[in-house]
C-alpha positions in Angstrom: 0.0 0.0 0.0 3.0 2.4 0.3 2.8 6.1 0.5 1.3 8.3 3.1 -1.4 6.6 5.3 -4.8 8.0 5.1 -6.5 9.3 8.2 -9.6 7.4 9.0 -12.7 9.5 8.6 -15.0 10.1 11.5 -17.9 8.5 9.6 -20.1 11.5 10.3 -22.5 13.1 7.9 -20.9 12.8 4.5 -18.0 10.8 6.0 -15.5 13.2 4.4 -14.2 15.2 7.4 -10.9 13.8 8.7 -10.7 13.2 12.4 -7.6 14.5 14.1 -5.3 11.8 15.3 -5.8 12.9 18.9 -9.5 11.9 18.4 -8.8 8.4 17.1 -10.1 5.4 18.9 -8.4 2.0 19.1 -10.1 0.9 15.8 -8.7 4.0 14.0 -5.2 3.1 15.2 -5.7 -0.5 14.0 -6.6 0.8 10.5 -3.6 3.1 10.5 -1.3 0.1 11.4 -2.8 -1.8 8.5 -2.1 1.0 6.1 1.5 1.0 7.2 1.7 -2.8 6.6 2.1 -3.4 10.3 -1.1 -5.2 10.9 0.7 -7.8 13.0 0.7 -5.2 15.8 -3.1 -4.5 15.8 -3.7 -7.0 18.7 -0.9 -5.7 21.0 -1.9 -2.0 20.3 -5.6 -3.0 21.1 -4.6 -4.9 24.3 -2.8 -1.8 25.4 -5.7 0.5 24.5 -3.5 2.7 22.2 -5.8 5.5 21.0 -4.8 8.4 18.9 -3.9 10.6 21.9 -1.7 7.8 23.3 -0.2 7.1 19.9 1.0 10.7 19.6 3.1 10.1 22.8 4.4 6.7 21.7 8.2 6.3 22.4 10.9 3.6 22.5 10.0 2.6 26.1 6.4 1.9 25.0 7.6 -0.2 22.1 9.9 -2.1 24.5 6.9 -2.6 26.9 4.8 -4.0 24.0 7.7 -6.2 22.9 7.9 -4.7 19.5 11.5 -5.6 18.8 12.0 -5.6 15.0 14.2 -2.5 14.4 12.7 -1.7 11.0 9.2 -1.7 12.4 10.2 0.4 15.4 11.8 3.0 13.2 8.8 3.1 10.8 6.3 3.5 13.7 8.3 6.2 15.4 8.9 8.0 12.1 5.2 8.0 11.2 4.2 9.1 14.8 6.6 12.0 14.4 4.9 13.1 11.2 1.5 12.9 12.9 2.8 14.9 15.8 3.7 17.7 13.5 0.3 17.6 11.7 -2.1 17.1 14.7 
């Protein structure tokens, strides 16, 4: 799927308004992980109730806690979170 991940819509009237990351629920985060090709982490993010506001504060210690150890995946996650922090 490459490229920039799409922000899940809020599903409201018309469904076109993008919800800010800080307003995402666990399911929005799961969709985001899928767009990054990191769907293997949907379960662990869900178990840890990672919402958009928590995602924006995600760091190395959190990835350690969730036992996400593949370096490429860690870097990709943190890079994408950094981009979202700038936009949100």
